[in-house]
N, C-alpha and C positions, 0 to 999 in steps of 0.2 A: 670766207671773207665776204662781207656784205658791202656792196657799193654804197657810198663813195669811199668807204674805209679801206685802208691798205693793211698790209701785214705789219705787225702781228694781229691775228684775229682776236676777238674777245675771248674765245676758248683758249687760245695760246697765252694770253695775258693772265687769265685765271690759273692756268696750269703753272706758269712761272711763279706766281705768288704762292700757290699750294706747295710747289717743290721747295721754295725758299723756307717756308714754315717747317716742312718735313725735314729738310737737310740741315738747316742752320739754326732754327729757333727751338724746335722741339727738344733737342738734347741739351740746350743751354738753359732750360727752364725746369722748374719742378713745382709740385703741388698744384694750386689753383690755376696758375698761369699755364702750366703744361696741359692741364685738363682742357682749358679753354682753347689752347693751341690745337689740340686734337680735334675738338669740335669744329674749329675754323677750317682745318684740313679736310674734314669730312664734308662740310658745307661746300667748300670750293670744289671738291671732287664731284659733288652732285651737280653744281652749277655747270661745271665743265662738261659733264656727260650730257646734260640737257641741251647745252649750246651745240654740242656736236651731233646729237641724235634727235633732239626734240622735234624738229620740223618733219623729219621722215616718220617719226612715231605718230605725230599728229595727223599726217596724211593717211597713214595706215589705219589709225583709229577711225578717222572719218569714213574711210572706205568700208571698214567692218560694220559701222553703224548703217551706212547706206545700203549695204548688202542685206541687212536685216529689215530695212525699210524705215529707218529713223534718222532724224536730223541731229539729235544730240542725246547725251546720257540721260537727261530728264525724261524724254519720251521712252527710251528703252527701259528705264527703271519702272515707269508707270505701267508699261506693257507686261513686264515681268510680274509686278505685284498683282495685276488684274488676272493673270493666268492666260493672257492672250497668246503667249508664246510657248505654252506648255507642250504643244505638239512639235515644237522646233528646239527641244531641249539641247540636243547635241550641237546644233548650230550656234545657239546662244552661249552655251558653255565654252565652245572653242573661241568665240569672239571675246567673251569676258576674260578667259584665261590669257589670251594674247595681250589684252590690255594690262592685266596684272603683271605679266612678264615684262612688258615695256616699262611700267612704273618701277618695278624692282630693279631693272637694268639701270635706271637713273638713280633711284634712291640709295640702293645698296646692292650691287651686283653679286656680292658674296652670298646673299640669300638664295640666288639661283643655282648655286653650286651644290646645295644639299637636296 
């Protein structure tokens, strides 16, 4: 919950709409409308996960970049391209992999299961 807003939170509202689509609309539709309902359910799930975890993931990402000595992804990418971090491969790999895991956890957590 973000002040001055009360409950339900934005994530809870998104979850309620997603569950309505899943439980009441999806089975009552077919064809193109059912496909677009599935797409809407997936989008709302992604928005819900980002609302719930996005701030913590952003803080963690910022901390990883700072630990490598960079303010943002653009600086990190330039350093990787130039070879300036070749001697810190394991450290960079761990930071990039953690960022990829966070992105997948929001976009589609099922991809992390395999």
